[in-house]
N, C-alpha and C positions, 0 to 999 in steps of 0.2 A: 685875786679878788678878796676883799675883806668879807667875813661871813655876815650874812643877813641876821638881824636880830628882831624880835617881836616889838621891842621899843621903837626900833626904826621904822617898821611898818605903821605903827600908830602915829609916829612923827611925820612920815612921808604923806599920809592920806588922812589929814584930820577932818576934812569936810565929809569924806565918804564914811568915816567912823562915827562922826557926830550924827549923821542921818541914820546910822544903825542903832543908836543909843539914845537919842533924843527924838521923840515922835508924839504927835498929838494923842495917840492911844494912851502912852503912859502919863502924859500931862493930864488927860482927862480922868484917868484912874486917880491920880494925886488930887485933882480938884473935885472929885466924886461927881463929875458931870458925864462920865461915860454911860451909855445905856446898857441895860441888862442884856439886850439882844446882841449888842456889839461885844460885850465882855464874854458872854457865852459862846459866840462864834470863835473867838480867840481861844477860849478855854478848851473846847472840844478839838479844835484843829492843833493846838499845842500838845495835847495828849497824843494825837496821832503822829505828830512830829517826834515826840520822845520815844514812841515805840521804835521808830526807824533810827533815832539817835542811839538807842541801846544797841542796835546792830552795829552801828559805826564804832561805838566804844569797843565792842568786841573785835572789830576789824583792826583798830589801833593796837589793842592789847596783843593780837596774834603776831604782830611784826615789831613789837617794841622791844628794846634791850631789856634783859632781866632787871637791870637797876632801876627801870622805870615801872616794874610791875606794882610795887606797893601803892603808889599814887593812883595808878589807873584801876586797880582792884578796889581801892577805896571809893573811887568814883562810880564804879559799876554798883557797889552796894548802895550808894546814895541814889542812884538812878532807879534801883528796885524799889526803894522807899518812895521815890517820886511818882512812879507809876501807879502805885497803890493810893498815894495821896490824890492824884489827879482823878482817879476812879471815885474816890470818896467826895471830892469837890463837885464833880459832875453829878454824882447821885443826889447830893444835897440840893442841887439846882434843878433836878428832874431831867438831866440831859442824857442823851444816848451817845456812847462813845464808840459805837459801830457804825456811825454815819460815814459817808464817803468823804475822802479828802478833797479839800478845795484845790483848784489848779495851782495856787501859789504854794500851798503845802506839798503838793505832789512834786512840784519843781524842786523844792528844796530837799525833799527826801531822795529824789533821784540823784541830785548832786552829791548827797552824803554817800549813797551807794556806789557812785562812780569812783569815788575816792579809794576804793579797795585796790585798784590797780596802781595806785601812786606810791612812791617809796615813803619811808616812815617820816622823813623830815616834813614832807608835804601834808601827810595826814595828822602829824603832831601839831602843825601850824593851824590847820583847820579846826582841830578839836579844841585847841586853846582859845581861838577866835570866837567859836560858837558859845563857849562857856563865859568868855569875858563879856560878850554882848549882852547876855542876860545879867551877869553880875553888875555891870555898870549901868545897863538901863534901868533896872529897878532900884539900884543904889542911888542914882542921881535924882530919882523921883521920890525919894523917901524923906520923911515918913509919909505913909498913906493912911487915909481914914479907913474904917471899916465900910464894906467887907473886904477891903483890898490889902489890909494891913499884912496879913500872913503871906500873901503872894510877894510883896516887896521884902518881907523878912526872910522868906525862904531863899531868895537869890541875892539879897543884898547884905546878908549877915557877914560878920567878920570870918567865920570858919569857911564859908564858900569863897570869900575873897583870898583867904590863905591857900585854899586848894587851887584856885586859878592861877595864883603866883607860882605854884609848884608846876603846873602845867606849861606856864611860860618858861620856866627854867629848863624843863625837859625839851620843849620845842627848840629853845636856843641851843641846847646841847647837840641836838640832831641837826640844826641848820649849820653849826660850826663845822660839821663833817660832811656837809652836803656838797655836791657838785654845783657849778654856776647855773646849769640847766635846772637842777632841782630847787635852787634857791628862787629862780625866776618863776617856777611852777608854785611854789609857796607864796610868792607875792600875789600872783593871779587868784589863788585860792582865797587868800585873805580878802581881796577886793570882792570876789563873788559872795563870800560869807556876809561882808558888809551890805552888799546889795539885796541879798536874800533876807537879811534881818529887817531892813527897811521895809521891804515888800510884805513880810510876815505880819508886822504892826499894822500895816495899811489894810490888809485883808479883813481885819475886823470891821472896817468901815464899807468895804467894797462888796464883800461876800454876802451871799443870801444866807439867812439863818436856817 
């Protein structure tokens, strides 16, 4: 069996990936028609998500080959900055980050935690897919007007794009040495990330503030 690649996953599931990266939430941010309540719901829940994503990043690093440490450690340093940035953005808007996670956010966080038992190829694929969804989602809807400009710039900038490409190369490297069963698991995890990303954007409209 030929090894699975990240590019093949994107090619095989274009509709699922588009749903993960093109959504009315992002479109309305770009059009400046999103309501403050909707954006604030997303902002607080995304902070809670990033807290758990930090744990996932540590899980991935724990089983990664040493050759992949540099990229992953750089990502962890960026996540540290991101957590502080989220806290500052929430404070500017008078939002409380200790609120409870919405069911959609809980489901995503539980999914990330469950990956700890998976082999590195599966975790690396999921990690890449999560970061790519943000990179492409915000990039495809750039430029954005104020006050959303810095959000689009944070995840749509060329530096973050380069980082995501490094994650793709590392996932491909792991998949090249993965068993057929592991590759199938990686494929399922990719599809689950796509579904969860779509649901997470939608949460801004459906959730109570």
